[in-house]
C-alpha positions in Angstrom: -15.1 -22.6 19.5 -13.2 -20.4 17.5 -11.9 -21.5 14.1 -8.4 -21.2 13.7 -7.8 -22.7 10.2 -9.6 -24.4 7.3 -7.9 -26.8 5.0 -6.6 -30.4 4.8 -4.6 -32.3 7.4 -2.8 -35.3 6.1 -0.7 -37.9 8.0 1.7 -40.6 6.9 4.2 -42.7 8.8 6.7 -40.5 10.5 5.0 -37.0 9.5 2.2 -35.0 8.4 0.9 -32.0 6.4 -1.4 -29.2 7.5 -2.3 -27.0 4.5 -5.1 -24.3 4.2 -6.0 -21.0 5.5 -5.0 -19.6 9.0 -7.2 -17.3 10.9 -6.1 -16.8 14.6 -2.6 -16.9 16.3 -1.7 -20.1 17.7 -0.9 -20.2 21.4 2.3 -21.1 22.8 3.2 -24.9 22.4 5.8 -27.4 21.7 5.9 -30.5 19.6 8.1 -33.4 19.3 8.5 -33.0 15.4 10.8 -30.8 13.2 8.7 -28.5 11.2 9.0 -26.5 8.1 6.3 -23.6 8.0 5.7 -22.1 4.3 3.6 -18.9 3.7 1.9 -20.0 0.4 0.6 -16.4 -0.6 2.2 -14.3 2.1 4.7 -14.3 5.0 4.2 -16.0 8.3 5.3 -15.1 11.9 6.7 -16.8 14.9 8.1 -15.8 18.4 9.6 -18.0 21.1 8.0 -16.4 24.2 4.8 -14.4 24.8 6.8 -11.0 25.2 9.1 -11.6 22.3 9.0 -9.7 19.0 7.1 -11.4 16.1 9.7 -12.8 13.4 8.6 -12.8 9.8 9.6 -15.5 7.3 8.6 -16.6 3.9 9.3 -20.0 5.2 10.8 -21.2 8.6 12.2 -24.3 10.2 11.2 -25.0 13.7 13.2 -27.5 15.7 11.6 -30.2 17.7 10.7 -29.4 21.4 10.9 -25.7 20.9 8.2 -23.6 22.5 6.8 -21.2 20.1 3.9 -19.3 18.9 2.6 -18.8 15.4 0.4 -16.4 13.2 -0.6 -15.7 9.8 -4.1 -14.3 9.9 -6.2 -14.6 6.7 -3.1 -16.2 4.8 -2.6 -19.5 3.3 0.0 -21.7 4.8 1.6 -25.2 4.9 3.1 -26.9 7.8 5.3 -29.9 7.3 6.0 -32.1 10.4 8.7 -34.7 10.5 9.9 -37.2 13.3 13.3 -36.0 14.3 14.5 -39.6 14.9 14.3 -40.2 11.2 17.0 -39.9 8.8 15.4 -37.1 7.2 14.6 -35.3 10.5 18.2 -35.7 11.5 19.3 -34.2 8.3 17.2 -31.3 8.6 18.5 -30.7 12.2 22.0 -31.0 11.1 21.3 -28.4 8.5 19.2 -25.9 10.4 20.1 -26.7 14.0 18.0 -27.7 17.0 17.7 -24.7 19.4 16.3 -21.7 17.2 13.6 -21.0 14.5 15.5 -20.0 11.5 14.6 -19.0 7.9 14.8 -21.2 5.0 16.2 -19.5 2.1 13.7 -18.1 -0.3 15.4 -19.5 -3.6 15.1 -23.0 -2.2 11.4 -22.9 -1.3 9.8 -21.0 -3.8 9.1 -23.7 -6.4 8.0 -26.0 -3.7 5.5 -23.6 -2.1 4.1 -22.6 -5.7 3.5 -26.4 -6.4 1.8 -27.1 -2.9 -0.4 -24.1 -3.3 -1.5 -24.9 -6.8 -1.9 -28.6 -6.1 -4.2 -27.7 -2.9 -6.2 -25.1 -4.8 -6.9 -27.6 -7.6 -8.1 -30.5 -5.0 -5.1 -32.8 -5.3 -5.6 -36.1 -3.7 -3.9 -36.9 -0.3 -1.2 -39.1 -1.9 -0.2 -36.4 -4.1 0.2 -33.7 -1.6 1.8 -36.1 0.8 4.5 -36.8 -2.1 4.9 -33.1 -2.6 5.4 -32.5 0.9 8.0 -35.2 1.3 9.8 -34.0 -1.9 10.0 -30.4 -0.2 11.4 -31.8 3.0 14.0 -33.8 1.4 15.0 -31.1 -0.9 15.7 -29.0 2.1 17.5 -31.6 3.9 20.3 -31.4 1.1 23.1 -33.9 1.3 23.9 -33.3 5.2 25.8 -36.4 6.5 24.4 -37.5 9.9 25.4 -40.3 12.2 23.1 -43.3 12.3 20.6 -43.5 15.3 20.8 -46.6 17.6 18.9 -49.3 15.8 17.1 -50.1 18.9 15.3 -46.7 18.7 13.5 -47.5 15.3 12.6 -51.0 16.7 11.0 -49.3 19.8 9.1 -46.7 18.1 7.5 -49.2 15.6 6.7 -51.4 18.7 5.1 -48.2 20.3 3.2 -47.2 17.1 1.5 -50.7 16.9 0.3 -50.6 20.5 -1.1 -47.1 20.9 -4.7 -48.3 21.8 -3.7 -50.1 25.0 -1.4 -50.0 28.0 2.3 -49.6 27.1 5.1 -49.7 29.6 8.7 -48.7 29.2 9.6 -52.2 30.6 7.5 -53.6 27.8 9.4 -51.8 25.2 12.9 -52.5 26.7 12.3 -56.0 26.8 11.2 -55.9 23.3 14.6 -54.3 22.2 16.7 -56.5 24.6 17.6 -54.0 27.1 17.2 -53.3 31.0 14.5 -50.8 31.7 17.0 -48.5 33.1 19.6 -48.8 30.1 16.7 -48.4 27.6 15.4 -45.3 29.6 18.9 -43.9 29.2 19.4 -44.4 25.5 15.7 -43.4 24.6 16.2 -40.0 26.0 19.8 -39.7 24.7 18.7 -40.5 21.2 15.3 -39.0 20.9 15.6 -35.9 23.4 12.5 -36.6 25.5 11.3 -39.0 27.9 9.5 -42.4 27.1 6.3 -41.3 28.6 6.3 -38.0 26.4 7.0 -39.7 23.4 4.3 -42.2 23.7 1.9 -39.3 24.5 3.1 -37.6 21.4 2.5 -40.7 19.2 -1.0 -41.3 20.8 -2.0 -37.6 19.9 -1.0 -37.8 16.5 -2.8 -41.3 15.9 -5.7 -39.8 17.4 -5.7 -36.7 15.2 -5.2 -39.1 12.2 -8.4 -40.8 13.3 -10.3 -37.5 14.0 -9.3 -35.7 11.1 -10.1 -38.8 9.0 -13.8 -38.9 10.2 -13.7 -40.6 13.5 -15.6 -38.8 16.4 -13.1 -37.0 18.7 -14.7 -39.1 21.4 -14.0 -42.3 19.6 -10.5 -41.1 18.5 -9.6 -40.4 22.0 -10.7 -43.7 23.4 -8.9 -45.7 20.4 -5.7 -44.3 21.6 -5.9 -44.4 25.3 -6.9 -40.9 26.2 -9.1 -40.6 29.2 -11.8 -38.6 26.8 -12.0 -36.1 24.3 -11.3 -33.2 26.7 -8.1 -35.0 27.5 -7.2 -35.2 23.7 -8.0 -31.6 23.4 -5.9 -30.6 26.2 -2.9 -32.5 24.8 -3.2 -31.1 21.5 -3.4 -27.5 22.8 -0.1 -28.2 24.7 1.6 -29.7 21.7 0.0 -27.9 18.6 -1.4 -24.7 20.1 -5.0 -25.4 19.2 -7.9 -27.6 19.8 -9.1 -30.4 17.5 -12.5 -28.7 16.9 -10.9 -25.4 15.9 -9.3 -26.8 12.9 -11.9 -27.7 10.1 -11.1 -30.0 7.4 -12.3 -28.9 3.8 -11.9 -32.0 1.5 -13.0 -31.4 -2.1 -16.1 -33.0 -2.9 -14.6 -35.2 -5.6 -12.4 -36.8 -2.9 -15.1 -37.4 -0.3 -16.2 -41.1 0.1 -19.3 -42.1 -1.8 -22.5 -42.5 0.6 -25.4 -44.5 -0.2 
């Protein structure tokens, strides 16, 4: 399996940070997250179709569910992901849009890029990198006013997140938030932009990746999140992130690795 990148992958509730060195182009994919991609020591490139031209950015905003390709061969990069249903995600969408990949102003991103790069190079703890990533996202979201999401959607997504290891039906979640299945299906698509089934698969994938990059075998991570097997998990990751789990190598500093007997 070709190595696509070496670095660190850090998950938190509602988002993640992928930071390190990129090697090969990432194939066409789409994910249900808003994304800020930052070139830490050079520019990054995106395009929205196999035949389209590559657009070059110091940093870029990628809306949720937009098909795209990425490359930054040999460069240090940081990818910051955020749930589009969250207040933070909706603020970013309100500012940057929901249809196109757009550049982030250099003056706004430079200090955050430098801080993330320095912290990563000096082996900062996951918690520090997480805090810096969130500071970056909040700073870029600005003071854009957004309408509130239907309160039943956060209740639904929390219910889903707590049940990723077993069967989960639309009817179960609808019952939990006090709606009929038909009404819940309509509201869920209206508020999130994707189907219930697609959202659950996205949530299962990210939980599996959190486990796998945290040291669990990919087979065990797949079974723990209701994937048929590690091959099913790998295919899903390629479709949503453009690469396979085994093509990303975690490089955690020795000082941060768990002690072994």
